N, C-alpha and C positions, 0 to 999 in steps of 0.2 A: 510391688513387693514380691520378693522371692520366698516362697514357703520353705520353712525349715532353714532359714538363714538368720543368724543371730550375731550380735556383737556383745561379748561378755567382758566384764570388768571385775577384777578381784584384787583388792589392795588392803586387806585386813591385817596382813603381817608385814614383815620387813621386805617383802617382795612385791613387785608390780607384775601382775599376771593378766594378760589380755588374750583374747581369742576371737576369731571370726570364723563362721561356718557358712558354706554355700552348698546346700545339699549334703552329700557325703564327704565333701572336702573340708579341711580345717587348716587354719593358719594361726600360729600362736607367737606370743612374745613374752619373755620373762627378763626382768632386769631389777636393779636395786629399787626398793620402794621407799617408804618413809617420806621424808621431806623432799627427796629427789623426784618422787612420782609426779608431783604437781608440774614439774618442768617438762617431763618427757612423755606424759600420758597422751596428750593430744597428738603430737607428731607420730607417736607409735601407733595410735589408732588409725590415723590417716594412711600410714604405710601398710598396715594390715588390710584395710579396705581396698587399697590400690592393688595389692597382691591378689586379693580375691576377685577383683574386677567388679566390685560393688560400690555403689554410692550409699551413703548413710540412709537415705530414704528407702532403699531397697531391702533393708533388713526388716525382720518381722517385729523385733523388739530389742531394746537394750537390756541385757541381763546383768543384774547387779548383785554382787556378793554383799549382802546387807549387814553382815556382822553376826555375832559379836566379834570384836577385834580391836586393833589399835585405833584410838580416837581420831588421830590426824588422817590415817589412811582411809577410814570409813567416810569421813567428811569429804575427802578428796574425790573418792569414787562416786559418792552420792551427788555431789555438786556437778561433776562432769556428766554423769548419767542423766540428771535432770536437764542440764543445759542442752545436751545433744538431742535428747528425746523431744524436748519442747521445740527446738529449732527445726527438727525434721518431722514433727507431728507423729511421733511414735509413742507407744506405751513403754513403760519400764516393767521388767519382770524381776522383782526382788526374790532372792533365794538365800536361805540361811547359810552362812559360811561353814558352820559345823556340819551341815548336811553335805556340803561340797567335800569336806575332809573324808566323810564316810564313803562317798562315791569314789573318791580318788583311791582309797584303800581297796574297795571292791574291784575297781578296774585294774589296779596293779596286780592283785592276786590272780584275777582272771587272765590277764595278759601273760603272767608267768606260768600258766597252766596249773595253778594250785586249786585246791578245793574251793568251791563257791562260798563267798562270804554271805552269811544270812543275818548276823547280828554284829553291830559295831558300836562300841563305846568310844566316843570321841573325847579326847582330852588335849586341850590346847593351852599353851602358856598364856596366862592373862596378866603376867607381870604382877607387881605388888604382892608377890609371894602367894599367888592364887592361880587356879586353872579354870578354864571354861569347859563345861561338860555337856553332853547330850547323848542319848542312846537311840539307835535306829535299827529297824528290821527291814530286810529285803527278801521278797518272795522269789527264791531262786527257781521255783517251778513255773512262775508266771512273771517274766520280766516286765510285761506291760503294766503290772500293778505297781512297780517301782518301790520306792522307799516309804516307810511309815515311821513317824516319830513316836517312840514309846516312853521317852523321858525327856522333858523339855529342857531347853538351854538353861544353864544355871552357872553360878560361879562359886567355887569352894576352895578351901585350903587343900593341899594334896592329901593330907591325912584323912580328910572327910569324903574322899572320892567314893561314890556309890553307883550302883547299877541296878536294873530291874531285878527284883527278888526271883522272879520265875526263870531268869537266865541261869540260875544255879544248876538247873537240870540239863542245860544245853551248853554247847561250846559257843564262845564269842571271841572276837578280837578287840583289842584296844588300840586305837589309832590316833596319832597326833604328833606334836613336836616337844612334849614336856618331859619325856622320860629321863633324859640325862640331866636336865635342869634341876629336877626334884628327886634325883636318885636317892634311895634309902628312906623316902618319906611316904611311900605308897602303902595303903592298907595291906596287911599280910595276906588277906583273902584274895587279892588280885593276882591270879595265876594265869590269866589269859595272855596269849602272845601279844607283845607290844610292838606295833608297827609304826615306823616313822611315815607320816603322811601330812601333806600340806594342802590347803585349799587352792585350787587352780581354776583359771578361767575355762580350761578345757573340761573340767568336771562340771562347771556351770552349764556349758553347752550340752552335755549329756543329760543334765537334769531339766533343761529348758522345755522340751516337748511335754513332759508330764506336768510341770508347773503351769504351762500355758493351757493344757487341757483341763486343769483344775480351776481355771479362771482366776489365777493369781496375778495377772497383769494389772497394773494400775496407771492412772495418769501421772505424768512426771512430778507434779506437785505433791503427790501422795507417796512418792518413793522416799522413804526415810531410813536412816541407819537404825540398827537394832542395838540398843544398849541394855545390858542386864545388870548394870550397877551404876549408881549415880556418881560415885567418886572415881575419877579417871586419873588422878595423880596424887602423889604424896607431897606433903609440905617438906621444906628443908629439914625441919626438926624431926619429922617422922623418918626421913631417909637416914639421918644421922643415928637415930635410935636403932633402926634396923641394921645398920652397918656395925654398930657397937655390939648388938646382940649376936651377930654372926661371927664376930672376931674370936679367934682361938682363946680359950680360957675364960670366955664370958660366962657369967653365972646364969 
């Protein structure tokens, strides 16, 4: 096993994001996700491992973006992570997808030479006219401390978006992919900069050492997707009603 070598899988959105690290080096792959991810994920993983000069048994763990997110994508990533880890006798390191969004926003700001991000409100499209949310704080004075969740994953209507009350006295950024989708429906009190950020496997790699140190690795059979709502699809009648309600001139 190579210390600080990881294989990361993130398929909670319409993108398939994979990454492999070996020490300070990193190899990534991004392509269309959804239904297509089940066809391309294994060949893409093999290609990344080959580029890195690693066998699967040499990585420290399979890092899994566990959700919340698209039902099919999460099931695909979870099944592949379990199968690969079981076959190679590896643990799985599940990491919240919304935390990966916060980390991607922090990394993008830092890479652009902008002020360090200390507080991130994550807002991701959950479809069904809702958004997934969570809030995280990062100690910019002590990077080793990493991220701390201050508002757990939840699902809301856009109008019900909320953030920690104590943040009112501090600046924060809002990061995710829902801004254009639900434009005009956000609370008027939301004046924070709105950044577009997606969960990536590269972000999972950056989060992996802290998660590992916290003892969050689990046996393959215990690596499960994170669902924060029971209902994952609308009926045909519900879709028709939503379409009619959104039509111009609808009462």
